[in-house]
Every structure is written in C-alpha cells, then in structure tokens.
ZAKOL-950245 format. One record per residue (C-alpha): residue number from 0; chain; x, y, z. Coordinates in nm, 4 decimals. Layout:
<sites>
<site NUM,"A",<X,Y,Z>> ...
</sites>
This chain:
<sites>
<site 0,"A",<-2.3129,-0.5200,0.2599>> <site 1,"A",<-2.2018,-0.4733,0.6193>> <site 2,"A",<-2.3660,-0.6849,0.8895>> <site 3,"A",<-2.3961,-0.6657,1.2654>> <site 4,"A",<-2.1565,-0.8772,1.4725>> <site 5,"A",<-2.4306,-1.1178,1.5769>> <site 6,"A",<-2.4543,-1.2434,1.2197>> <site 7,"A",<-2.0836,-1.3261,1.2064>> <site 8,"A",<-2.0614,-1.6105,1.4578>> <site 9,"A",<-1.7578,-1.8365,1.4583>> <site 10,"A",<-1.8041,-2.1867,1.5967>> <site 11,"A",<-1.5408,-2.3942,1.7754>> <site 12,"A",<-1.5300,-2.7713,1.8098>> <site 13,"A",<-1.6567,-2.7453,2.1663>> <site 14,"A",<-1.9507,-2.5324,2.0511>> <site 15,"A",<-2.0591,-2.8060,1.8112>> <site 16,"A",<-2.1034,-3.0469,2.1037>> <site 17,"A",<-2.3554,-2.8159,2.2698>> <site 18,"A",<-2.7327,-2.8718,2.2366>> <site 19,"A",<-2.7384,-2.5214,2.0856>> <site 20,"A",<-2.4119,-2.4469,1.8986>> <site 21,"A",<-2.5208,-2.0930,1.8121>> <site 22,"A",<-2.5768,-2.0085,2.1783>> <site 23,"A",<-2.2551,-2.1857,2.2798>> <site 24,"A",<-2.0537,-1.9755,2.0345>> <site 25,"A",<-2.1972,-1.6583,2.1848>> <site 26,"A",<-2.1292,-1.7843,2.5367>> <site 27,"A",<-1.7640,-1.8371,2.4424>> <site 28,"A",<-1.7422,-1.4775,2.3231>> <site 29,"A",<-1.9217,-1.3514,2.6331>> <site 30,"A",<-1.6803,-1.5357,2.8634>> <site 31,"A",<-1.3845,-1.3903,2.6750>> <site 32,"A",<-1.5253,-1.0421,2.7246>> <site 33,"A",<-1.5959,-1.1160,3.0910>> <site 34,"A",<-1.2326,-1.2186,3.1392>> <site 35,"A",<-1.1191,-0.8853,2.9946>> <site 36,"A",<-1.3639,-0.6944,3.2119>> <site 37,"A",<-1.2516,-0.8759,3.5260>> <site 38,"A",<-0.8906,-0.7898,3.4439>> <site 39,"A",<-0.9920,-0.4233,3.4322>> <site 40,"A",<-1.1832,-0.4516,3.7604>> <site 41,"A",<-0.8793,-0.6090,3.9254>> <site 42,"A",<-0.6591,-0.3292,3.7918>> <site 43,"A",<-0.8969,-0.0615,3.9239>> <site 44,"A",<-0.9155,-0.2226,4.2671>> <site 45,"A",<-0.5394,-0.2699,4.2873>> <site 46,"A",<-0.4776,0.0960,4.2099>> <site 47,"A",<-0.7735,0.2335,4.4115>> <site 48,"A",<-0.9445,0.3700,4.1004>> <site 49,"A",<-1.2897,0.2175,4.1403>> <site 50,"A",<-1.4434,0.5531,4.2365>> <site 51,"A",<-1.2769,0.7338,3.9474>> <site 52,"A",<-1.3743,0.4949,3.6670>> <site 53,"A",<-1.7419,0.3882,3.6571>> <site 54,"A",<-1.7840,0.0484,3.4916>> <site 55,"A",<-2.0517,-0.1127,3.7097>> <site 56,"A",<-2.3398,-0.0598,3.4616>> <site 57,"A",<-2.1365,-0.2235,3.1850>> <site 58,"A",<-2.0457,-0.5146,3.4132>> <site 59,"A",<-2.4101,-0.5624,3.5131>> <site 60,"A",<-2.5271,-0.5648,3.1500>> <site 61,"A",<-2.2569,-0.8085,3.0411>> <site 62,"A",<-2.3203,-1.0534,3.3250>> <site 63,"A",<-2.6947,-1.0430,3.2631>> <site 64,"A",<-2.6441,-1.1077,2.8913>> <site 65,"A",<-2.4035,-1.3922,2.9689>> <site 66,"A",<-2.6536,-1.5627,3.2000>> <site 67,"A",<-2.9219,-1.5405,2.9307>> <site 68,"A",<-2.6915,-1.6930,2.6696>> <site 69,"A",<-2.5785,-1.9686,2.9064>> <site 70,"A",<-2.9403,-2.0639,2.9692>> <site 71,"A",<-3.0137,-2.0799,2.5963>> <site 72,"A",<-2.7036,-2.2935,2.5362>> <site 73,"A",<-2.8355,-2.5756,2.7554>> <site 74,"A",<-3.1416,-2.6584,2.5414>> <site 75,"A",<-3.1947,-2.7405,2.1710>> <site 76,"A",<-3.2754,-2.4384,1.9553>> <site 77,"A",<-3.6299,-2.3233,1.8927>> <site 78,"A",<-3.7409,-2.0455,1.6539>> <site 79,"A",<-3.7931,-1.8139,1.9506>> <site 80,"A",<-3.4534,-1.8962,2.0993>> <site 81,"A",<-3.2773,-1.8505,1.7654>> <site 82,"A",<-3.4431,-1.5107,1.7240>> <site 83,"A",<-3.3208,-1.4108,2.0717>> <site 84,"A",<-2.9683,-1.5189,1.9849>> <site 85,"A",<-2.9665,-1.3341,1.6535>> <site 86,"A",<-3.0718,-1.0164,1.8335>> <site 87,"A",<-2.8301,-1.0678,2.1229>> <site 88,"A",<-2.6919,-0.7563,2.2869>> <site 89,"A",<-2.3443,-0.9115,2.2969>> <site 90,"A",<-2.2264,-0.7538,1.9723>> <site 91,"A",<-2.3049,-0.4095,2.1103>> <site 92,"A",<-2.1223,-0.4824,2.4378>> <site 93,"A",<-1.8190,-0.6085,2.2445>> <site 94,"A",<-1.8165,-0.2931,2.0337>> <site 95,"A",<-1.8403,-0.0720,2.3427>> <site 96,"A",<-1.5499,-0.2572,2.5035>> <site 97,"A",<-1.3319,-0.2291,2.1931>> <site 98,"A",<-1.4114,0.1394,2.1728>> <site 99,"A",<-1.3165,0.1917,2.5377>> <site 100,"A",<-0.9944,-0.0057,2.4954>> <site 101,"A",<-0.8873,0.2307,2.2169>> <site 102,"A",<-0.9318,0.5445,2.4302>> <site 103,"A",<-0.7252,0.7201,2.6937>> <site 104,"A",<-0.8538,0.8864,3.0072>> <site 105,"A",<-1.1593,0.6597,3.0254>> <site 106,"A",<-1.3830,0.7615,3.3146>> <site 107,"A",<-1.6869,0.5455,3.2510>> <site 108,"A",<-1.8371,0.2663,3.0406>> <site 109,"A",<-2.2156,0.2634,2.9947>> <site 110,"A",<-2.2421,0.5455,3.2461>> <site 111,"A",<-2.5623,0.7404,3.3130>> <site 112,"A",<-2.5774,1.1166,3.3648>> <site 113,"A",<-2.8736,1.2919,3.5208>> <site 114,"A",<-2.9424,1.6489,3.4145>> <site 115,"A",<-3.2044,1.9219,3.4226>> <site 116,"A",<-3.3354,2.0370,3.0855>> <site 117,"A",<-3.4116,2.4058,3.1281>> <site 118,"A",<-3.4581,2.4607,2.7544>> <site 119,"A",<-3.7083,2.1872,2.6816>> <site 120,"A",<-4.0711,2.1339,2.7600>> <site 121,"A",<-4.0201,2.1736,3.1324>> <site 122,"A",<-3.7977,2.4813,3.1087>> <site 123,"A",<-3.8703,2.8455,3.1777>> <site 124,"A",<-4.1142,2.9367,2.9017>> <site 125,"A",<-4.2074,3.2782,3.0358>> <site 126,"A",<-4.5774,3.1842,3.0332>> <site 127,"A",<-4.6473,3.1969,3.4048>> <site 128,"A",<-4.6036,2.8207,3.4477>> <site 129,"A",<-4.5454,2.6526,3.7802>> <site 130,"A",<-4.2200,2.6909,3.9717>> <site 131,"A",<-4.1405,2.3249,3.9010>> <site 132,"A",<-4.1787,2.3902,3.5290>> <site 133,"A",<-3.9505,2.6928,3.5497>> <site 134,"A",<-3.6842,2.4860,3.7254>> <site 135,"A",<-3.6668,2.2554,3.4262>> <site 136,"A",<-3.7411,1.8959,3.3457>> <site 137,"A",<-3.5171,1.6245,3.4891>> <site 138,"A",<-3.3700,1.3737,3.2484>> <site 139,"A",<-3.1042,1.1075,3.2187>> <site 140,"A",<-2.8803,0.9937,2.9339>> <site 141,"A",<-2.6533,0.6933,2.8884>> <site 142,"A",<-2.3000,0.7403,2.7582>> <site 143,"A",<-2.1305,0.4273,2.6234>> <site 144,"A",<-1.7730,0.5494,2.6772>> <site 145,"A",<-1.6655,0.8562,2.8754>> <site 146,"A",<-1.3155,0.9302,2.7468>> <site 147,"A",<-1.0386,1.1917,2.7584>> <site 148,"A",<-1.0924,1.2704,3.1268>> <site 149,"A",<-1.4634,1.3240,3.0603>> <site 150,"A",<-1.4234,1.5650,2.7686>> <site 151,"A",<-1.5630,1.3185,2.5120>> <site 152,"A",<-1.8904,1.1271,2.5340>> <site 153,"A",<-1.9040,0.8379,2.2884>> <site 154,"A",<-2.2190,0.6644,2.1690>> <site 155,"A",<-2.1695,0.3269,1.9992>> <site 156,"A",<-2.4221,0.1712,1.7610>> <site 157,"A",<-2.3863,-0.1522,1.5631>> <site 158,"A",<-2.6691,-0.0582,1.3277>> <site 159,"A",<-2.6243,-0.1882,0.9710>> <site 160,"A",<-2.6852,-0.0217,0.6347>> <site 161,"A",<-2.9707,-0.2639,0.5722>> <site 162,"A",<-3.1375,-0.1534,0.8950>> <site 163,"A",<-3.0930,0.2137,0.8049>> <site 164,"A",<-3.2637,0.1584,0.4684>> <site 165,"A",<-3.5449,-0.0393,0.6289>> <site 166,"A",<-3.6102,0.2242,0.8928>> <site 167,"A",<-3.6073,0.5073,0.6394>> <site 168,"A",<-3.8622,0.3184,0.4304>> <site 169,"A",<-4.0877,0.2931,0.7362>> <site 170,"A",<-4.1029,0.6681,0.7860>> <site 171,"A",<-3.7725,0.8310,0.8690>> <site 172,"A",<-3.5197,0.8451,1.1498>> <site 173,"A",<-3.7548,0.9484,1.4289>> <site 174,"A",<-4.0629,0.7283,1.3828>> <site 175,"A",<-3.9002,0.3933,1.3147>> <site 176,"A",<-3.8581,0.1362,1.5882>> <site 177,"A",<-3.5297,0.0059,1.7233>> <site 178,"A",<-3.1822,0.1516,1.6954>> <site 179,"A",<-3.2714,0.4083,1.4356>> <site 180,"A",<-3.3933,0.6157,1.7300>> <site 181,"A",<-3.0221,0.6957,1.7624>> <site 182,"A",<-3.0854,1.0418,1.6195>> <site 183,"A",<-3.3210,1.1197,1.9061>> <site 184,"A",<-3.0731,0.9669,2.1496>> <site 185,"A",<-2.7936,1.1899,2.0170>> <site 186,"A",<-3.0160,1.4945,2.0555>> <site 187,"A",<-3.0572,1.4060,2.4225>> <site 188,"A",<-2.6829,1.3498,2.4669>> <site 189,"A",<-2.5941,1.6859,2.3160>> <site 190,"A",<-2.8547,1.8598,2.5318>> <site 191,"A",<-2.7281,1.6844,2.8450>> <site 192,"A",<-2.3640,1.7644,2.7636>> <site 193,"A",<-2.4479,2.1350,2.7898>> <site 194,"A",<-2.5275,2.0773,3.1573>> <site 195,"A",<-2.1776,1.9462,3.2378>> <site 196,"A",<-1.8333,2.1006,3.2172>> <site 197,"A",<-1.4882,1.9476,3.2306>> <site 198,"A",<-1.1949,2.1889,3.2390>> <site 199,"A",<-1.4476,2.4679,3.1691>> <site 200,"A",<-1.5661,2.2932,2.8504>> <site 201,"A",<-1.8831,2.1021,2.7707>> <site 202,"A",<-1.8135,1.7407,2.6667>> <site 203,"A",<-1.8291,1.6797,2.2936>> <site 204,"A",<-2.0481,1.3973,2.1630>> <site 205,"A",<-1.8995,1.1410,1.9248>> <site 206,"A",<-2.1043,0.8672,1.7573>> <site 207,"A",<-1.9192,0.5562,1.6387>> <site 208,"A",<-2.0916,0.3445,1.3740>> <site 209,"A",<-1.8510,0.0547,1.3093>> <site 210,"A",<-2.0850,-0.1249,1.0675>> <site 211,"A",<-2.1452,0.1699,0.8352>> <site 212,"A",<-1.9300,0.3133,0.5563>> <site 213,"A",<-1.9724,0.5596,0.2728>> <site 214,"A",<-1.7984,0.3914,-0.0204>> <site 215,"A",<-1.8752,0.6380,-0.2971>> <site 216,"A",<-2.1269,0.5864,-0.5719>> <site 217,"A",<-2.2833,0.2501,-0.6451>> <site 218,"A",<-2.5724,0.1002,-0.8357>> <site 219,"A",<-2.9127,-0.0364,-0.7383>> <site 220,"A",<-2.9245,-0.1642,-0.3825>> <site 221,"A",<-2.5760,-0.0350,-0.2994>> <site 222,"A",<-2.6667,0.3167,-0.4099>> <site 223,"A",<-2.9862,0.3018,-0.2047>> <site 224,"A",<-2.7833,0.2070,0.1019>> <site 225,"A",<-2.5243,0.4787,0.0388>> <site 226,"A",<-2.7891,0.7494,0.0091>> <site 227,"A",<-2.9687,0.6249,0.3213>> <site 228,"A",<-2.6480,0.6089,0.5273>> <site 229,"A",<-2.5405,0.9538,0.4097>> <site 230,"A",<-2.8757,1.1001,0.5138>> <site 231,"A",<-2.8583,0.9183,0.8457>> <site 232,"A",<-2.5115,1.0559,0.9193>> <site 233,"A",<-2.6161,1.4084,0.8232>> <site 234,"A",<-2.9132,1.3830,1.0601>> <site 235,"A",<-2.6791,1.2906,1.3478>> <site 236,"A",<-2.4317,1.5669,1.2653>> <site 237,"A",<-2.7178,1.8182,1.2507>> <site 238,"A",<-2.7858,1.7419,1.6180>> <site 239,"A",<-2.4387,1.8657,1.7111>> <site 240,"A",<-2.2405,1.5408,1.7294>> <site 241,"A",<-1.9362,1.4136,1.5432>> <site 242,"A",<-1.9536,1.0811,1.3598>> <site 243,"A",<-1.6932,0.8161,1.2865>> <site 244,"A",<-1.7754,0.5361,1.0464>> <site 245,"A",<-1.6165,0.1953,0.9985>> <site 246,"A",<-1.4750,-0.0699,1.2248>> <site 247,"A",<-1.1225,0.0698,1.2293>> <site 248,"A",<-1.2016,0.4395,1.2485>> <site 249,"A",<-1.2075,0.4872,1.6244>> <site 250,"A",<-0.9509,0.2142,1.6860>> <site 251,"A",<-0.6829,0.3957,1.4899>> <site 252,"A",<-0.6228,0.1058,1.2528>> <site 253,"A",<-0.7884,-0.0747,0.9642>> <site 254,"A",<-0.8847,-0.3719,1.1774>> <site 255,"A",<-1.2312,-0.5261,1.1769>> <site 256,"A",<-1.3502,-0.5893,1.5339>> <site 257,"A",<-1.5990,-0.8477,1.4051>> <site 258,"A",<-1.3174,-1.0709,1.2876>> <site 259,"A",<-1.0828,-1.0052,1.5794>> <site 260,"A",<-1.0951,-1.1702,1.9187>> <site 261,"A",<-1.1148,-0.9527,2.2276>> <site 262,"A",<-0.7552,-0.8459,2.2844>> <site 263,"A",<-0.5558,-0.9737,2.5764>> <site 264,"A",<-0.5983,-0.7288,2.8613>> <site 265,"A",<-0.2401,-0.6772,2.9723>> <site 266,"A",<-0.1631,-0.4579,3.2704>> <site 267,"A",<-0.0019,-0.1978,3.0443>> <site 268,"A",<-0.3007,-0.1881,2.8074>> <site 269,"A",<-0.5398,-0.1372,3.0972>> <site 270,"A",<-0.3181,0.1323,3.2471>> <site 271,"A",<-0.3097,0.3131,2.9126>> <site 272,"A",<-0.6877,0.2961,2.8912>> <site 273,"A",<-0.7664,0.4569,3.2280>> <site 274,"A",<-0.4661,0.6827,3.2803>> <site 275,"A",<-0.5539,1.0532,3.2552>> <site 276,"A",<-0.5064,1.2300,2.9258>> <site 277,"A",<-0.2154,1.4665,2.9834>> <site 278,"A",<-0.2534,1.8033,2.8111>> <site 279,"A",<-0.0283,2.0579,2.9773>> <site 280,"A",<0.1935,2.3492,2.8847>> <site 281,"A",<0.5634,2.2828,2.8311>> <site 282,"A",<0.6316,2.4910,3.1400>> <site 283,"A",<0.4597,2.3643,3.4551>> <site 284,"A",<0.3605,2.5643,3.7629>> <site 285,"A",<0.3756,2.3544,4.0814>> <site 286,"A",<0.1677,2.4284,4.3890>> <site 287,"A",<0.2698,2.3430,4.7449>> <site 288,"A",<0.0922,2.0052,4.7456>> <site 289,"A",<0.2965,1.8867,4.4481>> <site 290,"A",<0.6236,2.0170,4.5894>> <site 291,"A",<0.5517,1.8240,4.9097>> <site 292,"A",<0.4605,1.5087,4.7155>> <site 293,"A",<0.7902,1.5303,4.5271>> <site 294,"A",<0.9974,1.5235,4.8444>> <site 295,"A",<0.7795,1.3010,5.0665>> <site 296,"A",<0.9385,0.9796,5.1906>> <site 297,"A",<0.6112,0.8047,5.1050>> <site 298,"A",<0.6664,0.8793,4.7362>> <site 299,"A",<1.0138,0.7308,4.7313>> <site 300,"A",<0.9946,0.4018,4.9187>> <site 301,"A",<0.8285,0.1885,5.1868>> <site 302,"A",<0.7608,0.3695,5.5149>> <site 303,"A",<0.6880,0.1835,5.8382>> <site 304,"A",<0.3583,0.2825,5.9982>> <site 305,"A",<0.3934,0.4638,6.3299>> <site 306,"A",<0.1306,0.5422,6.5933>> <site 307,"A",<0.1938,0.9151,6.5585>> <site 308,"A",<0.0910,0.9182,6.1928>> <site 309,"A",<-0.2189,1.1130,6.0984>> <site 310,"A",<-0.4970,0.9015,5.9383>> <site 311,"A",<-0.4331,1.0795,5.6058>> <site 312,"A",<-0.0767,0.9474,5.6055>> <site 313,"A",<-0.2015,0.5967,5.6826>> <site 314,"A",<-0.4317,0.6166,5.3776>> <site 315,"A",<-0.1443,0.7349,5.1603>> <site 316,"A",<0.0729,0.4449,5.2720>> <site 317,"A",<-0.2110,0.2060,5.1902>> <site 318,"A",<-0.2360,0.3513,4.8394>> <site 319,"A",<0.1367,0.3081,4.7834>> <site 320,"A",<0.1285,-0.0519,4.9048>> <site 321,"A",<-0.1730,-0.1250,4.6796>> <site 322,"A",<0.0336,-0.0303,4.3749>> <site 323,"A",<-0.0866,0.3245,4.3210>> <site 324,"A",<0.2516,0.4907,4.3548>> <site 325,"A",<0.2721,0.8656,4.3480>> <site 326,"A",<0.5827,0.8559,4.1314>> <site 327,"A",<0.3954,0.6755,3.8549>> <site 328,"A",<0.1366,0.9545,3.8530>> <site 329,"A",<0.3519,1.2610,3.9003>> <site 330,"A",<0.6621,1.1891,3.6912>> <site 331,"A",<0.4755,1.1533,3.3594>> <site 332,"A",<0.3270,1.4995,3.4183>> <site 333,"A",<0.6643,1.6572,3.4884>> <site 334,"A",<0.8691,1.4618,3.2338>> <site 335,"A",<1.1099,1.6867,3.0373>> <site 336,"A",<0.9104,1.9989,3.1255>> <site 337,"A",<1.0406,2.3227,3.2735>> <site 338,"A",<0.9245,2.3379,3.6356>> <site 339,"A",<0.8386,2.6595,3.8189>> <site 340,"A",<0.6716,2.7696,4.1389>> <site 341,"A",<0.5846,3.1089,4.2798>> <site 342,"A",<0.7803,3.2923,4.5495>> <site 343,"A",<0.4943,3.2607,4.7988>> <site 344,"A",<0.4530,2.8882,4.7299>> <site 345,"A",<0.8258,2.8361,4.7767>> <site 346,"A",<0.8163,3.0204,5.1096>> <site 347,"A",<0.5288,2.8081,5.2363>> <site 348,"A",<0.6932,2.4871,5.1124>> <site 349,"A",<1.0187,2.5692,5.2945>> <site 350,"A",<0.8287,2.6495,5.6153>> <site 351,"A",<0.6507,2.3126,5.6126>> <site 352,"A",<0.9650,2.1144,5.5320>> <site 353,"A",<1.1575,2.2898,5.8118>> <site 354,"A",<0.8847,2.2060,6.0653>> <site 355,"A",<0.7831,1.8490,5.9786>> <site 356,"A",<1.0323,1.7177,5.7224>> <site 357,"A",<1.2496,1.4140,5.7881>> <site 358,"A",<1.6235,1.4401,5.7095>> <site 359,"A",<1.5743,1.2723,5.3701>> <site 360,"A",<1.2742,1.4935,5.2920>> <site 361,"A",<1.4836,1.8005,5.3724>> <site 362,"A",<1.7581,1.6747,5.1419>> <site 363,"A",<1.5118,1.6316,4.8556>> <site 364,"A",<1.3706,1.9781,4.9240>> <site 365,"A",<1.7207,2.1170,4.8870>> <site 366,"A",<1.7556,1.9443,4.5500>> <site 367,"A",<1.4140,2.0696,4.4373>> <site 368,"A",<1.5144,2.4299,4.5053>> <site 369,"A",<1.8895,2.4192,4.4381>> <site 370,"A",<1.9400,2.1256,4.2036>> <site 371,"A",<2.1405,1.8059,4.2378>> <site 372,"A",<2.4974,1.8371,4.3598>> <site 373,"A",<2.5869,1.5483,4.1310>> <site 374,"A",<2.4106,1.3278,3.8773>> <site 375,"A",<2.2065,1.0521,4.0363>> <site 376,"A",<2.1727,1.2253,4.3726>> <site 377,"A",<1.7908,1.2319,4.3480>> <site 378,"A",<1.7678,0.8599,4.2734>> <site 379,"A",<2.0136,0.7891,4.5513>> <site 380,"A",<1.7448,0.8969,4.7957>> <site 381,"A",<1.4694,0.6950,4.6302>> <site 382,"A",<1.3979,0.3223,4.6384>> <site 383,"A",<1.1759,0.3548,4.3315>> <site 384,"A",<1.4021,0.5874,4.1345>> <site 385,"A",<1.2933,0.7487,3.8067>> <site 386,"A",<1.2269,0.4272,3.6161>> <site 387,"A",<0.9660,0.4736,3.3433>> <site 388,"A",<0.8669,0.1141,3.2808>> <site 389,"A",<0.5011,0.2152,3.3007>> <site 390,"A",<0.2809,0.3537,3.0263>> <site 391,"A",<0.4540,0.5996,2.8016>> <site 392,"A",<0.7958,0.5496,2.9583>> <site 393,"A",<0.9339,0.3057,2.7032>> <site 394,"A",<1.1399,0.1346,2.9720>> <site 395,"A",<1.3761,0.4324,3.0163>> <site 396,"A",<1.3725,0.7006,3.2826>> <site 397,"A",<1.1563,1.0006,3.3477>> <site 398,"A",<1.3430,1.3283,3.3105>> <site 399,"A",<1.2983,1.5518,3.6138>> <site 400,"A",<1.4370,1.8984,3.5472>> <site 401,"A",<1.5773,2.0335,3.8744>> <site 402,"A",<1.5959,2.2839,4.0276>> <site 403,"A",<1.2430,2.4204,4.0168>> <site 404,"A",<1.2552,2.7834,3.9056>> <site 405,"A",<1.1024,3.0617,4.1143>> <site 406,"A",<0.8770,3.3284,3.9634>> <site 407,"A",<0.7408,3.6383,4.1310>> <site 408,"A",<0.3768,3.6448,4.2374>> <site 409,"A",<0.1476,3.8183,3.9914>> <site 410,"A",<-0.2101,3.7751,4.1059>> <site 411,"A",<-0.3510,4.1269,4.0588>> <site 412,"A",<-0.6836,4.0619,3.8800>> <site 413,"A",<-0.7206,4.1838,3.5244>> <site 414,"A",<-1.0829,4.0831,3.4612>> <site 415,"A",<-1.4023,3.9909,3.6430>> <site 416,"A",<-1.3286,3.6193,3.6459>> <site 417,"A",<-0.9936,3.6757,3.8116>> <site 418,"A",<-1.1525,3.9157,4.0594>> <site 419,"A",<-1.4036,3.6491,4.1659>> <site 420,"A",<-1.1310,3.3893,4.2080>> <site 421,"A",<-0.8856,3.6138,4.3937>> <site 422,"A",<-1.1584,3.7110,4.6395>> <site 423,"A",<-1.2173,3.3465,4.7384>> <site 424,"A",<-0.8618,3.2119,4.7606>> <site 425,"A",<-0.6026,3.2260,5.0352>> <site 426,"A",<-0.2841,3.4265,4.9844>> <site 427,"A",<-0.0824,3.1182,4.8908>> <site 428,"A",<-0.3422,2.9776,4.6507>> <site 429,"A",<-0.4102,3.3048,4.4701>> <site 430,"A",<-0.0352,3.3466,4.4276>> <site 431,"A",<-0.0110,2.9979,4.2767>> <site 432,"A",<-0.3199,2.9646,4.0586>> <site 433,"A",<-0.3667,3.3214,3.9367>> <site 434,"A",<0.0026,3.3738,3.8679>> <site 435,"A",<0.0203,3.0507,3.6678>> <site 436,"A",<-0.2982,3.1505,3.4840>> <site 437,"A",<-0.1667,3.4950,3.3865>> <site 438,"A",<0.1645,3.3452,3.2721>> <site 439,"A",<-0.0138,3.0871,3.0557>> <site 440,"A",<0.1216,2.7875,3.2501>> <site 441,"A",<-0.0594,2.4722,3.3571>> <site 442,"A",<-0.0757,2.4495,3.7364>> <site 443,"A",<-0.0498,2.0991,3.8808>> <site 444,"A",<-0.2104,2.0425,4.2183>> <site 445,"A",<-0.3450,1.7768,4.4523>> <site 446,"A",<-0.5718,2.0303,4.6219>> <site 447,"A",<-0.9093,1.9179,4.4875>> <site 448,"A",<-1.1004,2.1520,4.7196>> <site 449,"A",<-0.9344,2.4617,4.5773>> <site 450,"A",<-0.9654,2.3308,4.2208>> <site 451,"A",<-1.3400,2.2750,4.2649>> <site 452,"A",<-1.3787,2.6209,4.4186>> <site 453,"A",<-1.2106,2.7779,4.1165>> <site 454,"A",<-1.4154,2.5763,3.8678>> <site 455,"A",<-1.7339,2.6788,4.0472>> <site 456,"A",<-1.6442,3.0467,4.0141>> <site 457,"A",<-1.5932,3.0258,3.6381>> <site 458,"A",<-1.9237,3.0702,3.4579>> <site 459,"A",<-2.0380,2.9065,3.1370>> <site 460,"A",<-1.8483,3.0472,2.8409>> <site 461,"A",<-1.5612,3.1724,3.0571>> <site 462,"A",<-1.2156,3.0228,3.0991>> <site 463,"A",<-1.0231,2.9911,3.4226>> <site 464,"A",<-0.6751,2.8712,3.5169>> <site 465,"A",<-0.5444,2.5674,3.3292>> <site 466,"A",<-0.5194,2.3067,3.6041>> <site 467,"A",<-0.4262,1.9404,3.6192>> <site 468,"A",<-0.5584,1.7872,3.9397>> <site 469,"A",<-0.4057,1.4710,4.0823>> <site 470,"A",<-0.6592,1.2740,4.2829>> <site 471,"A",<-0.4052,1.1707,4.5412>> <site 472,"A",<-0.1480,1.3512,4.7545>> <site 473,"A",<0.1498,1.2726,4.9764>> <site 474,"A",<0.2425,1.4248,5.3124>> <site 475,"A",<0.5732,1.4619,5.4907>> <site 476,"A",<0.6357,1.2041,5.7628>> <site 477,"A",<0.9181,1.3596,5.9640>> <site 478,"A",<0.7111,1.4646,6.2655>> <site 479,"A",<0.3655,1.4002,6.4042>> <site 480,"A",<0.2283,1.7484,6.3444>> <site 481,"A",<0.0071,1.7859,6.0358>> <site 482,"A",<-0.0001,2.1184,5.8556>> <site 483,"A",<-0.2680,2.2251,5.6083>> <site 484,"A",<-0.1519,2.3763,5.2819>> 
</sites>
C-alpha cells in the first residue's frame, strides 16, 4: 500500500537529540526545502524575473509550516502534537516543489487566479435576475504549478489509496471531508481555465497523484483499493482534467520523491525550470524590435552609462549587469533556424540604424542583412560571443544563420480575424505580424503592447498569429534620440 510522505520520516542523529525527534526530522526537511526555494528566489532577483514568476504564496506557506514545526520540535511530544506532525502540510509542499522542478516555463507555484463564472449559479440564467447575477459570480482557484508558459495548470495531491477507500465508504467523492474534495476542486479549476487564454488557448488542467497507482487486478484489500482508485481517477477525468499517477510519472523517471532528498538547486536547474518553453516554427519571422536587439551594443558587451541616455536604455543596461543578458534569451530562439523579415520591417530597421546607430551597431546591421564577410566576424564585434554554456546549449555555440532573408509584405486580410487585426495595427506591424501569420511562421517580438492588442482582437475559439514575445528589449545607443518602433 502506498502512503503519504508524512508517514515516511527519516531520522538523523541530530534529530534524536531533540525533545521531539519526529518534529526535528520534519524541520530538517523543511529547512532543506527552504534552501532550495531561496536559491530560486535569488535566481529570480538576479535575472529580474520576480514579476514573471509568482512564487510568493508558496514561500509564505512553506515559511509558516516551518515555523510551526520548529515550535513543535522544542517540546516533548504530546498526542495532539504528534497528530499535528502526522498531518503536516510539508509532504504536500515537497511534492509541489518536485513537480515544479520537473517542468519548464514555470510561471507560478501555488498561484491564485480570480475569475468570473458566467455559467454557474451567478451567471446569466435568462430569468430576469439582477444585473449583478447576469454579470456572473466571482470566484478564485489555486493552481499548484503553472507550467509551459501558463498553458498547463497542475494540481498536486498526496492522497493515498487508503484515504480514497475511506472517503468512498463515507459517501463518495463529493461528500467526504478532506482531500477527497479534489474532484470538486478540479471542477473549479477546469471552469476557471475557460476564463483565461495563453497563446489563444485555454490552459489544460493536469492532476498529479504521486501516491496512487493502478497495478492491475488484486485480491481482497488490494482489489478494493484498485477499484476505488480507478473510480476516483475516472471522476477527475470526467471533469475535464488529465491525470498522472505515481511518484515518477510527472518527473520523467521512475524515482520515488518520498525516498529522495530535495535535489540540489543548481543555477542551471533553476534556469531550466523558469526559462520559457520554446515552441516555434523552423523558419522565424523577426520584427523590428528583435532586429534592433540583435545589433544593439547593449546586447554584445558592457556599455558605459552616459547622461544623454534615455531612461529605457538605463533600465536595459541594469538588466544586462544583473545577469539577464539579451543574448541568453534571444539566441536560443534563433538557434539553427532560418531567419526572415518583411520588406517593410527591413526598411524601418535600416532607417533607425542610419539615424541612431553607433559604428559597431551599423556593422552588425550590415551583417544581419548581407551576411558575414568572413567566419567569426559577428563574434569579433561581441564581448559575449555566441557561447551556449547556458541551458540547452551543451557548452557549444548558438548557430545564428545570417543573413536574414527578406520576404515581400502580404498583409491583405483573408478572414474576419485578420480584418480586425489589420485595422488596428500600424503599417509596419501589420506587414510583420500578418505576413508572418499568413506564411505560417512564428513571429518573434519584444513589442508587448502590439502583442497584447493582437491577442485582445482574437476571440475565443479563433486563432491569431503565432507569436513569441520576449519580455525585454534592447535599444541602439549611438545617439541620444529615441525612436519608437
């Protein structure tokens, strides 16, 4: 029979010296998890990602649980204290952390999402109800891990087979107390997910049950557990969620998290965890903001701050000095892909470089449009080079295919969605985004305002341009004048 983590407590010699060894063992585990969390927080601060990855609720819960355990560890055990320790929330927090560590594109841990339920009790029922009723009922759901750039919402539960059987015996999935209310929780998650879209899609809901397995047929108590677990899983799936069972399922290996210490949080592991999930076409369409970032002096080495610099440039320099280098974000997206831009985007790019580009920025612009005169010319103008020692690079070099090809503008709308978008975009942006869309290419941009405008024009059930939005940009530093793109 599978058990929850809290029942599998490993004592150390130091724990045995405590007035309450059981509590001391849990405190040791909590401190280990805190160390891992603090490593992540340091990484997020260093790379200016604290606003992009929400982990504060998880941190608050873990620190609160740690303080409770520390208090219990200072006094001899009592029946009440032992019960509190056996039902500690630490096992759940450990499972959530291990789940998050196994993902990519993590955007939140224990994150809450508010939504308006227009289909439920407070929705528009057509019965002449109040205007507040017709607007819908406000609600909130908690998502344990927001992964894959927000496209996957993961719910983690350490419920055991024994608990499932017990709850079923008490009256089914809905009426029982405790974690078995997971079915109702999943229903709320699925309903809430329909109120959010990421890349035009509603997030999918995945439930991870590390302490449950379906091992085939058994006898007696084992068969009772198997039948109960199977019914429980079917009830969750019926709500519209996917389910993964077993400790190793979501981790991609046959490892039991209950018997494994919290892994060392190396810089590379943390970077892998929070870096965006890259899903792009093999041919990439570049907008003007990306072309400028490619040639900017800020991207390629330290730049001394000057009084003439616009505040936006000062912020970009601060990001580079903090460790969030543009090259580490942009090169993985472009690696070994065919690069294109539209004729109008090229024209605008050349105009900006001619007006405000420094000599080195103009040289890089030449290479972007004409190619390198000789191998290594691009790296010769870059302090940072094309080294790919970061995540996914394997210690080699990123492959940047120059020159960038030029394609003719093709933004004449072919459907209502395209008509709505064309009507709202500038000449340059419609040439970039609609052309890339019609050609079937992913468009990479740092222009979050335009990206949000496009997403807002695409209605539920429709699909718009495939875009990958970088949350940071780089400007040219040659002259004081700042030009909007």
